[in-house]
Each structure stands twice: as structure tokens, then as C-alpha cells.
C-alpha positions in Angstrom: 26.6 -35.6 56.2 27.7 -32.3 58.1 24.7 -30.0 58.3 25.1 -26.0 58.9 21.5 -25.3 59.2 18.7 -25.9 61.7 15.8 -28.0 60.8 13.6 -24.8 61.1 16.0 -23.0 58.3 15.6 -25.6 56.0 12.2 -25.6 56.3 11.7 -21.9 55.8 13.9 -22.3 53.0 12.0 -24.1 50.8 9.3 -20.7 49.9 12.4 -19.0 48.9 13.7 -18.7 45.2 17.8 -17.2 44.3 16.8 -13.7 42.3 19.0 -11.7 40.2 18.4 -8.2 38.8 19.3 -8.9 35.2 15.8 -11.3 34.7 14.0 -8.4 35.6 16.4 -5.7 33.7 16.4 -2.0 35.8 13.1 -2.6 37.2 15.1 -4.5 40.6 16.1 -7.3 41.7 13.6 -10.2 40.2 13.0 -14.0 39.9 16.0 -15.7 38.3 15.0 -18.3 35.5 17.1 -21.2 36.8 16.3 -23.9 33.5 15.8 -23.2 30.0 14.7 -25.9 27.4 17.1 -27.9 26.0 18.3 -31.7 26.3 18.5 -32.7 29.9 16.8 -34.7 32.2 13.9 -33.1 33.3 11.1 -33.0 31.4 9.6 -30.2 30.1 7.2 -30.6 27.1 6.6 -31.7 23.7 6.6 -29.5 20.4 7.0 -30.1 16.7 10.1 -32.2 15.2 12.1 -29.7 13.0 14.8 -30.2 10.4 18.1 -30.9 12.9 16.7 -32.4 15.7 18.8 -35.7 17.7 16.1 -38.4 16.8 17.0 -39.8 19.8 14.7 -37.1 21.3 11.6 -38.4 19.3 9.0 -39.7 21.5 8.7 -43.0 19.8 5.3 -43.6 21.7 3.4 -40.9 20.8 4.8 -41.0 16.7 3.2 -44.6 17.4 -0.3 -43.2 18.6 -0.6 -39.5 16.6 1.2 -40.5 13.3 3.1 -37.1 14.1 6.9 -36.9 14.8 7.1 -34.9 18.5 10.2 -34.0 20.4 10.7 -34.4 23.9 12.4 -31.2 25.3 13.7 -31.1 28.7 15.2 -28.2 31.0 18.9 -28.3 31.6 20.9 -26.3 33.8 21.1 -22.6 33.8 25.0 -20.9 32.6 24.7 -18.8 35.5 26.6 -20.4 38.5 26.6 -18.9 42.1 29.9 -17.8 43.6 29.6 -17.7 47.8 32.8 -15.4 48.2 33.9 -15.9 52.1 35.6 -13.6 54.1 38.4 -15.2 55.8 40.5 -12.4 57.5 40.9 -12.8 61.0 38.2 -10.2 62.4 35.7 -12.8 60.6 37.1 -15.2 64.0 35.4 -12.6 66.4 32.5 -13.5 68.4 30.1 -12.0 71.8 30.9 -13.1 75.3 27.5 -14.4 75.4 28.1 -17.1 72.5 31.6 -17.8 72.8 31.5 -20.6 70.3 29.6 -18.7 67.4 31.6 -16.7 65.5 30.8 -14.5 62.3 33.3 -17.4 60.5 30.2 -19.7 61.2 27.7 -17.7 60.2 29.4 -16.9 57.3 29.4 -20.8 56.5 26.4 -21.2 58.4 24.6 -18.7 55.6 26.9 -19.9 52.7 24.5 -23.4 53.1 21.1 -21.3 53.2 22.8 -20.2 50.1 24.0 -23.6 49.0 20.4 -25.1 49.0 18.4 -22.7 48.0 20.9 -22.4 44.8 20.3 -26.7 44.5 16.6 -26.7 44.9 16.3 -24.5 41.7 19.1 -26.4 40.3 21.9 -24.0 39.9 25.3 -24.4 40.1 27.1 -22.9 42.6 30.6 -23.2 44.8 32.8 -20.7 47.0 35.8 -19.1 47.7 37.5 -18.9 51.0 39.6 -15.6 50.9 42.1 -15.1 53.6 45.9 -14.4 53.2 46.9 -17.8 53.2 45.5 -18.3 49.7 42.0 -19.3 48.3 39.8 -22.1 49.4 38.1 -22.6 46.0 35.2 -25.5 45.2 34.5 -25.0 41.5 31.3 -24.4 40.9 28.0 -27.4 40.2 25.0 -29.1 41.3 23.3 -31.2 42.9 23.1 -32.9 46.0 27.0 -34.3 45.7 27.9 -30.7 45.4 26.3 -29.3 48.3 27.1 -32.6 50.3 31.1 -31.5 49.1 31.0 -27.7 50.3 29.5 -28.4 53.0 32.9 -30.5 53.7 35.3 -28.1 52.4 33.3 -25.4 54.9 34.5 -27.6 57.7 38.0 -26.9 56.7 37.1 -22.8 56.6 39.4 -21.0 59.2 40.4 -17.1 59.3 43.9 -16.5 58.5 45.5 -12.7 59.4 43.6 -10.6 57.0 41.6 -10.5 53.7 43.6 -12.2 50.0 45.9 -9.6 48.3 45.2 -8.9 44.8 47.6 -11.3 44.0 46.3 -14.2 45.7 42.6 -13.2 43.8 43.7 -14.1 40.5 42.1 -17.4 40.2 38.4 -15.2 40.8 39.0 -13.5 38.6 40.0 -16.4 36.1 37.0 -18.5 37.3 33.9 -16.0 38.1 31.8 -15.5 34.8 30.0 -12.5 33.5 27.0 -13.5 34.0 27.5 -14.9 37.8 26.1 -14.3 40.8 28.7 -13.2 43.5 27.5 -13.1 47.6 30.2 -11.7 49.6 30.0 -12.8 53.6 32.4 -10.2 54.9 32.1 -7.9 58.1 33.8 -5.5 55.4 36.1 -4.1 57.9 38.9 -4.7 55.3 39.5 -2.0 52.5 40.4 -5.0 50.3 36.9 -6.7 50.9 35.1 -3.7 49.6 37.5 -2.5 47.1 36.7 -6.7 45.7 32.9 -6.3 45.4 33.2 -2.9 44.1 35.3 -4.3 41.7 32.9 -7.1 40.3 30.3 -4.6 39.9 32.8 -2.5 38.0 33.1 -5.5 35.9 30.0 -6.2 35.1 29.8 -9.5 37.7 26.5 -9.2 39.4 27.0 -8.6 43.6 25.8 -8.8 46.7 27.2 -8.5 49.9 25.7 -9.7 53.3 27.3 -7.5 55.8 28.0 -9.6 59.1 28.2 -8.2 63.0 28.5 -8.8 66.2 25.6 -8.5 68.5 28.0 -5.6 70.4 28.5 -3.8 67.5 25.0 -3.5 67.3 24.5 -2.7 70.8 27.5 -2.0 72.9 26.2 -3.8 75.9 29.5 -3.2 77.8 29.0 -2.6 81.7 32.6 -1.9 82.9 36.5 -1.3 82.4 37.7 -3.2 79.0 40.2 -4.0 77.1 39.3 -3.7 73.5 41.7 -5.0 70.9 41.6 -5.1 67.0 42.0 -8.9 65.7 44.2 -8.0 62.7 46.9 -5.3 64.2 46.4 -5.9 67.5 46.2 -2.8 68.9 44.6 -2.3 72.1 42.1 0.4 73.8 41.3 0.8 77.8 38.1 2.4 78.1 35.0 2.4 80.3 31.9 0.9 78.6 29.4 2.9 79.2 31.4 6.3 78.6 32.5 4.7 75.3 28.9 3.3 74.2 27.6 6.7 72.8 30.3 7.6 70.5 31.2 4.0 69.6 27.7 3.5 68.7 27.7 7.2 66.8 31.1 6.2 64.8 29.9 2.7 63.7 26.9 4.2 63.1 28.7 7.0 60.6 31.3 4.2 59.2 28.3 1.9 58.4 26.4 4.3 56.5 29.4 5.5 54.4 30.0 2.0 53.5 26.3 1.5 52.1 26.8 4.6 50.4 29.9 2.8 48.6 28.2 -0.1 47.8 24.8 1.9 46.5 26.9 4.0 44.3 28.2 1.1 42.3 24.9 -1.0 42.0 25.9 -4.2 45.0 22.5 -5.1 46.9 23.7 -5.2 50.4 21.7 -6.2 53.7 23.4 -7.4 57.3 23.0 -9.3 59.6 23.6 -10.0 63.7 24.7 -13.1 65.3 22.1 -13.5 66.9 19.4 -13.4 64.2 18.3 -16.7 62.0 20.8 -16.9 59.1 17.5 -17.3 56.8 16.9 -14.0 57.2 19.4 -12.1 55.3 18.4 -14.3 52.6 14.7 -13.4 53.2 15.6 -9.9 52.9 17.2 -10.0 49.9 15.0 -12.5 48.0 11.8 -12.3 49.5 9.3 -10.7 47.1 8.5 -8.5 49.9 12.1 -7.6 50.7 14.2 -4.8 50.7 17.9 -4.3 49.3 19.5 -2.2 51.9 
């Protein structure tokens, strides 16, 4: 099996649970109950037989001991599905000079694998879509080890295109994402279409979270000489001296991010930032740990 997660990350994920706002109403993000009582595979409890129950659910051994009918209740899959949306535009292929083999998209794939691991651990269905201008790459939600392995193989073939998916290409997304599903968008949020999609999903009642992925250079701007800066999507270039540009860049970049976060807050979208030198489970711990805060 292809594995995007280092052993230490997988170990840390065991103490984490996916959570949703709906589980606790308007009091913030809380634990999502991923199982409900019914006819499933994992035993949950006994209850007294009621008219209409299927005879195959009766525990006949218990009946022989007690002379009473009891039904074995099991846990069944939650109707909730976790949808992982991956921005596959050109800017997601950006990487740092200190680690040229690791892009934003690579980080998004690793975070997607971590989300899948969490969903699998608690029995939730999970699937993903890669959103690029070549069309949607889609894996419908399911649960279990086979689904996780299928997703890992699908992620291998995801590559960055030129731009974010168009509104026309996003049609299948609206057909498949259910009202009660949890949507997690992995993106640098540089494309207006990506941010607009998150806003539309939230406005349509889908619980939506955003993990904003940044390079180390965008956080620190460590350039010490003359550089040619190039926009990977528009091709526009800027020749500039790194130290002279640093203060202005960091101020403008910080202002742009604050404006983005205000937009997301305005429609109730939880969000965290992930920088490429951070552990891939850190944004999930910020979103879902009992002590974590969203922002």
C-alpha cells in the first residue's frame, strides 16, 4: 500500500477524532458521533424485543437462558460523509528552495491521507475530489481499509493543472456532497474560485473547513539577493531585491490573509494554516483537538 504518512504521524492520529459543529449545535466544534444504533456489524447492546423487529436479530442463546426475547443492536455507518477537496491549480505545485521535492500539493495529499485515517478509525465514510482545470478527479465516499488504500492510489495520480476547476466542471460536486456531509478544502486559497466555492458550500448549509497551505518563503520571505519572482498561474514576473522587498511583502501578505480569514469567518467556515515545514497532522490537531481553536 502507498503510504503518505510517517509512522510518528500515524501514531499521533490515534488520539484524535474528527468533529463537527452540528454535534453540539451553536456552541462550537464538538465530537461527531460517527455511529448510530441499528443493524450493522459491530455489537453495541441488547434491548427487549419489539413487534416489527427481525427474527434474525434475536439472540436465541440469551433466550434459552432467560426465557425472554432480546435483540442484539449493532452500530451502523453514520449517514455523514467526509469530503476532502484538493485544490489542483498551478500554484499548488509551488515548493521551497530548501526542499524542492515537496510541494503544497504533496502536503495536501499527506493531510488528505491523515483525514482519511481519522475517518476510517471512527467508521465514517470518506472520499475526495481533486479540483483542477482538467476536470474533477473523484473518489465516492466509502469506509474501511479498502477505501483508504484505494484513495492512496488515486492520490498518486493527482497533479497540478493550470487553474482551479471552472463552475461548469464543479457540477458533479453539487450532485454528490450531501447536506449533512463535512467538507474539508485543502488549498493555498490564492484562486478566487476556490474561496468562492468554500463560501458557496457553507452558504448552502454544508459544514465546511479550510486548511490553507503556505510555503516557508511566504511565511518568512528569506530571500537575501536579487530574485526573479514568477506567478505560476499567470506567468507574470517581477525582478526585485529580496531584502528591499521583504517588509512590504510580509505586510501585504499578512493583510491579504487577514482579509481572507475575515471572509471565511463571515460565513462560519473554520480554518487553520499549514506551512510546509510543519507536521501534516498539526492542522488537524488545531481543528479537532479538545483544546484546539479554529482560526
